[in-house]
PDB file as gemmi writes it, atoms N, CA and C in Angstrom:
CRYST1    1.000    1.000    1.000  90.00  90.00  90.00 P 1                      
ATOM      1  N   UNK A   1      -8.467   0.930  27.783  1.00  0.00           N  
ATOM      2  CA  UNK A   1      -8.685   0.048  26.250  1.00  0.00           C  
ATOM      3  C   UNK A   1      -9.855   0.236  25.780  1.00  0.00           C  
ATOM      4  N   UNK A   2      -9.936   0.228  24.745  1.00  0.00           N  
ATOM      5  CA  UNK A   2     -11.164   0.254  23.916  1.00  0.00           C  
ATOM      6  C   UNK A   2     -11.685  -1.141  23.606  1.00  0.00           C  
ATOM      7  N   UNK A   3     -12.811  -1.484  23.413  1.00  0.00           N  
ATOM      8  CA  UNK A   3     -13.373  -3.079  23.519  1.00  0.00           C  
ATOM      9  C   UNK A   3     -12.866  -3.645  21.926  1.00  0.00           C  
ATOM     10  N   UNK A   4     -12.879  -4.622  22.351  1.00  0.00           N  
ATOM     11  CA  UNK A   4     -11.847  -5.831  20.921  1.00  0.00           C  
ATOM     12  C   UNK A   4     -13.035  -5.568  19.812  1.00  0.00           C  
ATOM     13  N   UNK A   5     -14.298  -5.138  20.063  1.00  0.00           N  
ATOM     14  CA  UNK A   5     -14.962  -5.365  18.802  1.00  0.00           C  
ATOM     15  C   UNK A   5     -14.671  -4.074  18.028  1.00  0.00           C  
ATOM     16  N   UNK A   6     -14.622  -2.852  19.023  1.00  0.00           N  
ATOM     17  CA  UNK A   6     -14.122  -1.453  18.328  1.00  0.00           C  
ATOM     18  C   UNK A   6     -12.831  -1.799  17.352  1.00  0.00           C  
ATOM     19  N   UNK A   7     -11.925  -2.149  17.672  1.00  0.00           N  
ATOM     20  CA  UNK A   7     -10.838  -2.396  17.278  1.00  0.00           C  
ATOM     21  C   UNK A   7     -10.919  -3.008  15.880  1.00  0.00           C  
ATOM     22  N   UNK A   8     -12.130  -4.202  16.150  1.00  0.00           N  
ATOM     23  CA  UNK A   8     -12.114  -5.303  14.864  1.00  0.00           C  
ATOM     24  C   UNK A   8     -12.741  -4.445  13.830  1.00  0.00           C  
ATOM     25  N   UNK A   9     -13.615  -3.686  14.305  1.00  0.00           N  
ATOM     26  CA  UNK A   9     -14.185  -2.790  13.409  1.00  0.00           C  
ATOM     27  C   UNK A   9     -13.570  -1.935  12.245  1.00  0.00           C  
ATOM     28  N   UNK A  10     -12.545  -1.189  13.597  1.00  0.00           N  
ATOM     29  CA  UNK A  10     -11.443  -0.459  12.539  1.00  0.00           C  
ATOM     30  C   UNK A  10     -10.622  -0.916  11.724  1.00  0.00           C  
ATOM     31  N   UNK A  11     -10.290  -2.513  11.844  1.00  0.00           N  
ATOM     32  CA  UNK A  11      -9.353  -2.853  11.160  1.00  0.00           C  
ATOM     33  C   UNK A  11     -10.172  -3.171  10.092  1.00  0.00           C  
ATOM     34  N   UNK A  12     -11.462  -3.532   9.966  1.00  0.00           N  
ATOM     35  CA  UNK A  12     -12.249  -4.109   8.741  1.00  0.00           C  
ATOM     36  C   UNK A  12     -12.449  -3.029   8.029  1.00  0.00           C  
ATOM     37  N   UNK A  13     -12.598  -1.844   8.152  1.00  0.00           N  
ATOM     38  CA  UNK A  13     -12.707  -0.348   7.669  1.00  0.00           C  
ATOM     39  C   UNK A  13     -11.448  -0.175   6.927  1.00  0.00           C  
ATOM     40  N   UNK A  14     -10.353  -0.340   7.677  1.00  0.00           N  
ATOM     41  CA  UNK A  14      -8.993   0.018   6.947  1.00  0.00           C  
ATOM     42  C   UNK A  14      -8.727  -1.053   5.945  1.00  0.00           C  
ATOM     43  N   UNK A  15      -9.337  -2.349   5.958  1.00  0.00           N  
ATOM     44  CA  UNK A  15      -8.760  -3.209   4.918  1.00  0.00           C  
ATOM     45  C   UNK A  15      -9.924  -2.865   3.568  1.00  0.00           C  
ATOM     46  N   UNK A  16     -11.115  -2.301   3.965  1.00  0.00           N  
ATOM     47  CA  UNK A  16     -12.160  -1.877   3.116  1.00  0.00           C  
ATOM     48  C   UNK A  16     -11.349  -0.688   2.227  1.00  0.00           C  
ATOM     49  N   UNK A  17     -10.952   0.405   3.012  1.00  0.00           N  
ATOM     50  CA  UNK A  17     -10.535   1.294   2.316  1.00  0.00           C  
ATOM     51  C   UNK A  17      -9.090   1.068   1.557  1.00  0.00           C  
ATOM     52  N   UNK A  18      -8.435   0.136   1.886  1.00  0.00           N  
ATOM     53  CA  UNK A  18      -7.355  -0.250   1.194  1.00  0.00           C  
ATOM     54  C   UNK A  18      -7.701  -0.956  -0.059  1.00  0.00           C  
ATOM     55  N   UNK A  19      -8.735  -1.910  -0.069  1.00  0.00           N  
ATOM     56  CA  UNK A  19      -8.875  -2.766  -1.145  1.00  0.00           C  
ATOM     57  C   UNK A  19      -9.765  -2.108  -2.092  1.00  0.00           C  
ATOM     58  N   UNK A  20     -10.620  -1.015  -2.043  1.00  0.00           N  
ATOM     59  CA  UNK A  20     -11.185  -0.576  -3.091  1.00  0.00           C  
ATOM     60  C   UNK A  20     -10.580   1.166  -3.378  1.00  0.00           C  
ATOM     61  N   UNK A  21      -9.487   1.197  -2.978  1.00  0.00           N  
ATOM     62  CA  UNK A  21      -8.725   2.951  -3.005  1.00  0.00           C  
ATOM     63  C   UNK A  21      -8.692   2.844  -4.652  1.00  0.00           C  
ATOM     64  N   UNK A  22      -8.155   2.047  -5.366  1.00  0.00           N  
ATOM     65  CA  UNK A  22      -7.896   1.991  -6.810  1.00  0.00           C  
ATOM     66  C   UNK A  22      -9.210   2.069  -7.557  1.00  0.00           C  
ATOM     67  N   UNK A  23     -10.181   1.143  -7.040  1.00  0.00           N  
ATOM     68  CA  UNK A  23     -11.512   1.402  -7.995  1.00  0.00           C  
ATOM     69  C   UNK A  23     -12.139   2.493  -7.618  1.00  0.00           C  
ATOM     70  N   UNK A  24     -12.256   3.162  -6.258  1.00  0.00           N  
ATOM     71  CA  UNK A  24     -12.761   4.152  -5.769  1.00  0.00           C  
ATOM     72  C   UNK A  24     -11.965   5.442  -6.569  1.00  0.00           C  
ATOM     73  N   UNK A  25     -10.691   5.645  -6.964  1.00  0.00           N  
ATOM     74  CA  UNK A  25     -10.110   6.771  -7.398  1.00  0.00           C  
ATOM     75  C   UNK A  25     -10.334   6.628  -8.829  1.00  0.00           C  
ATOM     76  N   UNK A  26     -10.642   5.617  -9.535  1.00  0.00           N  
ATOM     77  CA  UNK A  26     -10.963   5.432 -10.887  1.00  0.00           C  
ATOM     78  C   UNK A  26     -12.065   5.883 -11.440  1.00  0.00           C  
ATOM     79  N   UNK A  27     -13.243   5.851 -10.281  1.00  0.00           N  
ATOM     80  CA  UNK A  27     -14.762   6.048 -10.479  1.00  0.00           C  
ATOM     81  C   UNK A  27     -14.678   7.807 -10.482  1.00  0.00           C  
ATOM     82  N   UNK A  28     -13.783   8.148  -9.365  1.00  0.00           N  
ATOM     83  CA  UNK A  28     -13.942   9.632  -8.862  1.00  0.00           C  
ATOM     84  C   UNK A  28     -13.233  10.234 -10.333  1.00  0.00           C  
ATOM     85  N   UNK A  29     -12.429   9.654 -10.936  1.00  0.00           N  
ATOM     86  CA  UNK A  29     -11.393  10.408 -12.239  1.00  0.00           C  
ATOM     87  C   UNK A  29     -12.592  10.477 -13.378  1.00  0.00           C  
ATOM     88  N   UNK A  30     -13.339   9.449 -13.367  1.00  0.00           N  
ATOM     89  CA  UNK A  30     -14.401   9.268 -14.313  1.00  0.00           C  
ATOM     90  C   UNK A  30     -15.669   9.945 -14.073  1.00  0.00           C  
ATOM     91  N   UNK A  31     -15.914  10.198 -12.850  1.00  0.00           N  
ATOM     92  CA  UNK A  31     -16.866  10.953 -12.479  1.00  0.00           C  
ATOM     93  C   UNK A  31     -18.269  10.302 -12.416  1.00  0.00           C  
ATOM     94  N   UNK A  32     -18.024   9.027 -11.960  1.00  0.00           N  
ATOM     95  CA  UNK A  32     -19.099   8.057 -12.151  1.00  0.00           C  
ATOM     96  C   UNK A  32     -19.905   7.850 -10.671  1.00  0.00           C  
ATOM     97  N   UNK A  33     -20.797   8.714  -9.969  1.00  0.00           N  
ATOM     98  CA  UNK A  33     -21.347   9.148  -8.994  1.00  0.00           C  
ATOM     99  C   UNK A  33     -22.333   7.640  -8.723  1.00  0.00           C  
ATOM    100  N   UNK A  34     -22.797   7.209  -9.579  1.00  0.00           N  
ATOM    101  CA  UNK A  34     -23.599   6.102  -9.508  1.00  0.00           C  
ATOM    102  C   UNK A  34     -22.636   4.950  -8.583  1.00  0.00           C  
ATOM    103  N   UNK A  35     -21.707   4.840  -9.800  1.00  0.00           N  
ATOM    104  CA  UNK A  35     -20.847   3.548  -9.514  1.00  0.00           C  
ATOM    105  C   UNK A  35     -20.029   3.719  -7.783  1.00  0.00           C  
ATOM    106  N   UNK A  36     -19.772   4.768  -7.380  1.00  0.00           N  
ATOM    107  CA  UNK A  36     -19.227   4.933  -6.218  1.00  0.00           C  
ATOM    108  C   UNK A  36     -20.143   4.880  -5.293  1.00  0.00           C  
ATOM    109  N   UNK A  37     -21.659   4.957  -5.569  1.00  0.00           N  
ATOM    110  CA  UNK A  37     -22.830   4.700  -4.476  1.00  0.00           C  
ATOM    111  C   UNK A  37     -23.112   3.235  -4.381  1.00  0.00           C  
ATOM    112  N   UNK A  38     -22.447   2.576  -5.226  1.00  0.00           N  
ATOM    113  CA  UNK A  38     -22.633   0.996  -5.277  1.00  0.00           C  
ATOM    114  C   UNK A  38     -21.538   0.383  -4.700  1.00  0.00           C  
ATOM    115  N   UNK A  39     -20.369   0.917  -4.050  1.00  0.00           N  
ATOM    116  CA  UNK A  39     -19.292   0.524  -3.474  1.00  0.00           C  
ATOM    117  C   UNK A  39     -19.747   0.498  -1.644  1.00  0.00           C  
ATOM    118  N   UNK A  40     -19.243  -0.253  -0.969  1.00  0.00           N  
ATOM    119  CA  UNK A  40     -19.717  -0.402   0.638  1.00  0.00           C  
ATOM    120  C   UNK A  40     -19.432   0.938   1.018  1.00  0.00           C  
ATOM    121  N   UNK A  41     -20.131   1.110   2.231  1.00  0.00           N  
ATOM    122  CA  UNK A  41     -19.849   2.546   2.635  1.00  0.00           C  
ATOM    123  C   UNK A  41     -18.675   2.516   3.586  1.00  0.00           C  
ATOM    124  N   UNK A  42     -18.382   1.558   4.147  1.00  0.00           N  
ATOM    125  CA  UNK A  42     -17.160   1.736   4.743  1.00  0.00           C  
ATOM    126  C   UNK A  42     -16.055   1.644   4.293  1.00  0.00           C  
ATOM    127  N   UNK A  43     -15.780   1.590   2.737  1.00  0.00           N  
ATOM    128  CA  UNK A  43     -14.586   1.682   1.734  1.00  0.00           C  
ATOM    129  C   UNK A  43     -14.421   3.047   1.400  1.00  0.00           C  
ATOM    130  N   UNK A  44     -15.114   4.217   2.045  1.00  0.00           N  
ATOM    131  CA  UNK A  44     -14.647   5.662   1.908  1.00  0.00           C  
ATOM    132  C   UNK A  44     -13.487   5.779   3.191  1.00  0.00           C  
ATOM    133  N   UNK A  45     -12.721   6.783   2.824  1.00  0.00           N  
ATOM    134  CA  UNK A  45     -11.551   6.848   3.755  1.00  0.00           C  
ATOM    135  C   UNK A  45     -12.171   7.796   4.545  1.00  0.00           C  
ATOM    136  N   UNK A  46     -12.958   8.572   4.344  1.00  0.00           N  
ATOM    137  CA  UNK A  46     -13.797   9.822   5.421  1.00  0.00           C  
ATOM    138  C   UNK A  46     -13.843   8.885   6.395  1.00  0.00           C  
ATOM    139  N   UNK A  47     -14.540   7.628   6.595  1.00  0.00           N  
ATOM    140  CA  UNK A  47     -15.158   6.873   7.481  1.00  0.00           C  
ATOM    141  C   UNK A  47     -14.269   6.389   8.599  1.00  0.00           C  
ATOM    142  N   UNK A  48     -12.925   6.427   8.191  1.00  0.00           N  
ATOM    143  CA  UNK A  48     -12.189   6.114   9.217  1.00  0.00           C  
ATOM    144  C   UNK A  48     -11.772   7.105  10.314  1.00  0.00           C  
ATOM    145  N   UNK A  49     -11.542   6.607  11.450  1.00  0.00           N  
ATOM    146  CA  UNK A  49     -10.980   7.644  12.690  1.00  0.00           C  
ATOM    147  C   UNK A  49     -10.233   7.253  13.319  1.00  0.00           C  
ATOM    148  N   UNK A  50      -9.041   8.104  13.387  1.00  0.00           N  
ATOM    149  CA  UNK A  50      -7.555   7.567  14.149  1.00  0.00           C  
ATOM    150  C   UNK A  50      -7.978   7.181  15.550  1.00  0.00           C  
ATOM    151  N   UNK A  51      -7.012   6.411  15.729  1.00  0.00           N  
ATOM    152  CA  UNK A  51      -7.147   5.426  16.985  1.00  0.00           C  
ATOM    153  C   UNK A  51      -5.674   5.447  17.336  1.00  0.00           C  
ATOM    154  N   UNK A  52      -5.555   5.416  18.756  1.00  0.00           N  
ATOM    155  CA  UNK A  52      -4.484   4.979  19.605  1.00  0.00           C  
ATOM    156  C   UNK A  52      -3.831   3.503  19.072  1.00  0.00           C  
ATOM    157  N   UNK A  53      -2.503   3.297  18.921  1.00  0.00           N  
ATOM    158  CA  UNK A  53      -1.888   2.257  18.586  1.00  0.00           C  
ATOM    159  C   UNK A  53      -2.073   1.415  19.674  1.00  0.00           C  
ATOM    160  N   UNK A  54      -1.846   1.558  20.994  1.00  0.00           N  
ATOM    161  CA  UNK A  54      -1.816   0.867  22.195  1.00  0.00           C  
ATOM    162  C   UNK A  54      -2.972   0.308  22.676  1.00  0.00           C  
ATOM    163  N   UNK A  55      -4.217   1.304  22.632  1.00  0.00           N  
ATOM    164  CA  UNK A  55      -5.235   1.477  23.808  1.00  0.00           C  
ATOM    165  C   UNK A  55      -6.230   1.312  22.658  1.00  0.00           C  
ATOM    166  N   UNK A  56      -6.425   2.129  21.479  1.00  0.00           N  
ATOM    167  CA  UNK A  56      -7.482   2.154  20.729  1.00  0.00           C  
ATOM    168  C   UNK A  56      -8.569   3.194  21.006  1.00  0.00           C  
ATOM    169  N   UNK A  57      -7.903   4.158  21.660  1.00  0.00           N  
ATOM    170  CA  UNK A  57      -8.511   5.333  22.055  1.00  0.00           C  
ATOM    171  C   UNK A  57      -8.709   6.209  20.796  1.00  0.00           C  
ATOM    172  N   UNK A  58      -9.870   6.882  20.877  1.00  0.00           N  
ATOM    173  CA  UNK A  58     -10.339   7.818  19.662  1.00  0.00           C  
ATOM    174  C   UNK A  58     -10.026   9.559  19.704  1.00  0.00           C  
ATOM    175  N   UNK A  59     -10.374   9.483  21.362  1.00  0.00           N  
ATOM    176  CA  UNK A  59     -10.074  11.089  21.476  1.00  0.00           C  
ATOM    177  C   UNK A  59      -8.790  11.302  21.924  1.00  0.00           C  
ATOM    178  N   UNK A  60      -8.177  12.452  21.502  1.00  0.00           N  
ATOM    179  CA  UNK A  60      -6.967  12.969  22.086  1.00  0.00           C  
ATOM    180  C   UNK A  60      -5.590  12.324  21.317  1.00  0.00           C  
ATOM    181  N   UNK A  61      -5.915  12.072  20.097  1.00  0.00           N  
ATOM    182  CA  UNK A  61      -4.944  11.369  19.414  1.00  0.00           C  
ATOM    183  C   UNK A  61      -4.291  12.410  18.811  1.00  0.00           C  
ATOM    184  N   UNK A  62      -2.721  11.975  18.556  1.00  0.00           N  
ATOM    185  CA  UNK A  62      -1.696  12.852  18.488  1.00  0.00           C  
ATOM    186  C   UNK A  62      -0.939  12.217  17.192  1.00  0.00           C  
ATOM    187  N   UNK A  63      -1.388  12.613  15.942  1.00  0.00           N  
ATOM    188  CA  UNK A  63      -1.122  12.213  14.749  1.00  0.00           C  
ATOM    189  C   UNK A  63       0.176  11.807  14.008  1.00  0.00           C  
ATOM    190  N   UNK A  64       1.170  12.779  14.841  1.00  0.00           N  
ATOM    191  CA  UNK A  64       3.028  12.425  14.458  1.00  0.00           C  
ATOM    192  C   UNK A  64       3.432  11.239  15.203  1.00  0.00           C  
ATOM    193  N   UNK A  65       2.489  10.869  16.158  1.00  0.00           N  
ATOM    194  CA  UNK A  65       3.161   9.605  17.083  1.00  0.00           C  
ATOM    195  C   UNK A  65       2.071   8.391  17.217  1.00  0.00           C  
ATOM    196  N   UNK A  66       0.915   8.756  16.536  1.00  0.00           N  
ATOM    197  CA  UNK A  66      -0.001   7.474  16.449  1.00  0.00           C  
ATOM    198  C   UNK A  66      -0.466   7.106  17.967  1.00  0.00           C  
ATOM    199  N   UNK A  67      -0.378   7.982  18.620  1.00  0.00           N  
ATOM    200  CA  UNK A  67      -0.886   7.554  20.175  1.00  0.00           C  
ATOM    201  C   UNK A  67      -1.733   8.686  20.674  1.00  0.00           C  
ATOM    202  N   UNK A  68      -2.665   8.130  21.635  1.00  0.00           N  
ATOM    203  CA  UNK A  68      -3.369   9.307  22.302  1.00  0.00           C  
ATOM    204  C   UNK A  68      -2.561   9.832  23.397  1.00  0.00           C  
ATOM    205  N   UNK A  69      -2.906  11.193  23.668  1.00  0.00           N  
ATOM    206  CA  UNK A  69      -2.244  12.146  24.576  1.00  0.00           C  
ATOM    207  C   UNK A  69      -1.981  11.122  26.178  1.00  0.00           C  
ATOM    208  N   UNK A  70      -2.841  10.371  26.517  1.00  0.00           N  
ATOM    209  CA  UNK A  70      -2.574   9.740  27.784  1.00  0.00           C  
ATOM    210  C   UNK A  70      -1.134   8.848  27.467  1.00  0.00           C  
ATOM    211  N   UNK A  71      -1.317   8.157  26.420  1.00  0.00           N  
ATOM    212  CA  UNK A  71      -0.449   7.087  26.207  1.00  0.00           C  
ATOM    213  C   UNK A  71       0.908   7.701  25.814  1.00  0.00           C  
ATOM    214  N   UNK A  72       0.987   8.724  25.085  1.00  0.00           N  
ATOM    215  CA  UNK A  72       2.343   9.650  24.788  1.00  0.00           C  
ATOM    216  C   UNK A  72       3.154   9.979  25.748  1.00  0.00           C  
ATOM    217  N   UNK A  73       2.291  10.805  26.749  1.00  0.00           N  
ATOM    218  CA  UNK A  73       2.671  11.263  27.996  1.00  0.00           C  
ATOM    219  C   UNK A  73       3.441  10.152  28.797  1.00  0.00           C  
ATOM    220  N   UNK A  74       2.602   9.248  28.921  1.00  0.00           N  
ATOM    221  CA  UNK A  74       3.145   7.827  29.848  1.00  0.00           C  
ATOM    222  C   UNK A  74       4.526   7.226  29.119  1.00  0.00           C  
ATOM    223  N   UNK A  75       4.669   7.238  27.831  1.00  0.00           N  
ATOM    224  CA  UNK A  75       5.673   6.481  27.157  1.00  0.00           C  
ATOM    225  C   UNK A  75       6.998   7.365  27.090  1.00  0.00           C  
ATOM    226  N   UNK A  76       6.681   8.973  26.598  1.00  0.00           N  
ATOM    227  CA  UNK A  76       7.299   9.861  26.703  1.00  0.00           C  
ATOM    228  C   UNK A  76       8.411  10.049  28.402  1.00  0.00           C  
ATOM    229  N   UNK A  77       7.312  10.134  29.254  1.00  0.00           N  
ATOM    230  CA  UNK A  77       8.083  10.082  30.669  1.00  0.00           C  
ATOM    231  C   UNK A  77       9.116   8.745  30.932  1.00  0.00           C  
ATOM    232  N   UNK A  78       8.858   7.800  30.462  1.00  0.00           N  
ATOM    233  CA  UNK A  78       9.583   6.466  30.501  1.00  0.00           C  
ATOM    234  C   UNK A  78      10.770   6.536  29.707  1.00  0.00           C  
ATOM    235  N   UNK A  79      10.680   7.552  28.757  1.00  0.00           N  
ATOM    236  CA  UNK A  79      11.488   7.952  27.784  1.00  0.00           C  
ATOM    237  C   UNK A  79      11.763   6.627  26.704  1.00  0.00           C  
ATOM    238  N   UNK A  80      10.780   6.106  26.345  1.00  0.00           N  
ATOM    239  CA  UNK A  80      10.549   5.137  25.491  1.00  0.00           C  
ATOM    240  C   UNK A  80      10.146   5.728  23.792  1.00  0.00           C  
ATOM    241  N   UNK A  81       9.994   7.106  23.769  1.00  0.00           N  
ATOM    242  CA  UNK A  81       9.739   7.743  22.628  1.00  0.00           C  
ATOM    243  C   UNK A  81      10.919   8.374  22.234  1.00  0.00           C  
ATOM    244  N   UNK A  82      11.634   8.241  21.105  1.00  0.00           N  
ATOM    245  CA  UNK A  82      12.792   8.607  20.622  1.00  0.00           C  
ATOM    246  C   UNK A  82      12.783  10.288  20.581  1.00  0.00           C  
ATOM    247  N   UNK A  83      13.696  11.173  21.078  1.00  0.00           N  
ATOM    248  CA  UNK A  83      13.548  12.466  20.735  1.00  0.00           C  
ATOM    249  C   UNK A  83      13.053  13.656  21.690  1.00  0.00           C  
ATOM    250  N   UNK A  84      12.038  12.450  22.353  1.00  0.00           N  
ATOM    251  CA  UNK A  84      11.098  13.443  23.154  1.00  0.00           C  
ATOM    252  C   UNK A  84      11.540  13.495  24.636  1.00  0.00           C  
ATOM    253  N   UNK A  85      11.642  14.586  25.470  1.00  0.00           N  
ATOM    254  CA  UNK A  85      11.884  14.463  26.825  1.00  0.00           C  
ATOM    255  C   UNK A  85      11.159  15.727  27.400  1.00  0.00           C  
ATOM    256  N   UNK A  86      11.001  15.926  28.700  1.00  0.00           N  
ATOM    257  CA  UNK A  86      10.181  16.545  29.391  1.00  0.00           C  
ATOM    258  C   UNK A  86      10.886  17.961  29.459  1.00  0.00           C  
ATOM    259  N   UNK A  87       9.939  18.988  29.238  1.00  0.00           N  
ATOM    260  CA  UNK A  87      10.503  20.282  29.063  1.00  0.00           C  
ATOM    261  C   UNK A  87      10.596  20.745  30.652  1.00  0.00           C  
ATOM    262  N   UNK A  88      11.688  21.321  31.008  1.00  0.00           N  
ATOM    263  CA  UNK A  88      12.021  22.257  32.338  1.00  0.00           C  
ATOM    264  C   UNK A  88      12.751  23.338  32.067  1.00  0.00           C  
ATOM    265  N   UNK A  89      12.548  24.454  32.440  1.00  0.00           N  
ATOM    266  CA  UNK A  89      13.195  25.534  32.594  1.00  0.00           C  
ATOM    267  C   UNK A  89      13.064  26.269  33.881  1.00  0.00           C  
TER     268      UNK A  89                                                      
END                                                                             
């Protein structure tokens, strides 16, 4: 499990991105690079890193499910992810 501080930082970045999204889009459309530089750094969507919804792990993230590979495997094996079952042939 990721540290609570990492998860809190990630949540704060998400809030900033959402808060400044409209302003950032307007500045980009106007071509105002100086205005963009005055916005907080963490308000840029590029600075977000996908994290597992259960554990907060950043590596091995599966975008379609929002989980890390480890949690995906565990939940799929338990049958808790709809439409996913273990392959056998």
